[in-house]
C-alpha positions as CSV (number, residue, x, y, z in Angstrom):
1,M,0.0,0.0,0.0
2,K,1.2,3.5,-0.8
3,F,0.4,6.5,1.3
4,K,0.0,10.0,-0.1
5,G,1.3,12.9,2.0
6,H,-2.2,14.2,2.8
7,E,-3.3,10.7,3.9
8,I,-0.4,10.5,6.4
9,K,-1.3,13.9,7.8
10,T,-4.9,13.0,8.1
11,L,-4.0,9.8,9.9
12,R,-1.8,11.7,12.3
13,Q,-4.6,14.2,13.0
14,R,-7.2,11.5,13.5
15,L,-4.9,10.0,16.1
16,G,-4.6,13.4,17.8
17,W,-0.8,13.3,17.5
18,S,1.5,16.2,16.9
19,L,4.4,15.8,14.5
20,A,6.7,15.2,17.4
21,E,4.5,12.6,18.9
22,M,4.2,10.7,15.7
23,A,7.9,10.9,15.1
24,R,8.6,9.6,18.6
25,R,6.2,6.7,18.3
26,M,7.5,5.7,14.8
27,G,11.2,6.0,15.8
28,C,12.2,8.8,13.5
29,N,12.5,12.6,13.7
30,T,9.9,15.3,12.9
31,Q,11.6,16.3,9.7
32,V,10.9,12.8,8.3
33,I,7.2,13.0,9.1
34,E,7.0,16.5,7.6
35,N,8.7,15.2,4.4
36,W,6.2,12.4,4.2
37,E,3.3,14.7,4.7
38,S,4.7,17.1,2.0
39,S,5.3,14.1,-0.3
40,L,9.0,15.0,-0.5
41,I,9.9,11.5,0.4
42,V,8.0,8.2,0.7
43,P,8.0,6.1,3.8
44,D,10.2,2.9,3.7
45,A,8.7,-0.6,4.0
46,D,8.8,-0.6,7.9
47,A,7.1,2.7,8.1
48,I,4.5,1.6,5.6
49,N,3.7,-1.4,7.8
50,Q,3.4,0.9,10.9
51,L,1.2,3.3,9.0
52,C,-1.0,0.4,7.7
53,Y,-1.4,-0.8,11.3
54,L,-2.4,2.6,12.6
55,L,-4.8,3.2,9.7
56,N,-6.5,-0.2,10.2
57,Y,-6.8,0.5,13.9
58,V,-8.2,3.9,13.4
59,E,-10.7,2.7,10.8
60,S,-11.9,-0.2,12.9
61,N,-12.3,2.0,16.0
62,A,-13.4,5.2,14.4
63,D,-16.3,5.8,16.8
64,Q,-13.9,5.5,19.8
65,I,-11.1,7.5,18.2
66,V,-13.3,10.6,17.9
67,R,-13.7,10.6,21.7
68,K,-10.0,9.8,22.6
69,P,-7.0,8.6,20.7
70,Q,-7.5,4.9,21.4
71,I,-4.3,3.8,19.9
72,E,-2.4,6.0,22.3
73,R,-4.1,4.4,25.3
74,E,-3.5,0.9,23.9
75,M,0.2,1.6,23.3
76,E,0.6,2.9,26.8
77,E,-1.2,-0.2,28.3
78,R,1.2,-2.3,26.3
79,R,4.1,-0.1,27.5
80,M,5.1,0.7,23.9
81,A,7.0,3.9,23.2
82,Q,6.7,3.3,19.5
83,L,5.5,0.6,17.2
84,T,8.1,-1.8,15.9
85,H,8.2,-4.4,13.2
86,R,8.1,-7.2,15.9
87,D,4.9,-5.6,17.5
88,L,3.2,-5.7,14.1
89,L,4.2,-9.3,13.6
90,K,2.8,-10.3,17.0
91,D,-0.5,-8.6,16.1
92,L,-0.8,-10.5,12.8
93,Q,-0.2,-13.9,14.3
């Protein structure tokens, strides 16, 4: 799956995350997120996996996301500072 810059920005906003928060959770810096959102660079394969995970979560829990960023609470409960490839594999198994 490919993400356009505006789709990444919309996803971040739906999560209620700032650029800094998304960068921290994805293990990169804010400039990378800004470049994705501006379509200056495209996310690598690991980032695409993380973005797909977030998008699927947001879409399947849209009614709850509106009230509070649910993914943030889940990540805190799982004591995750950021999503990793291993976390995604665990969720898929």
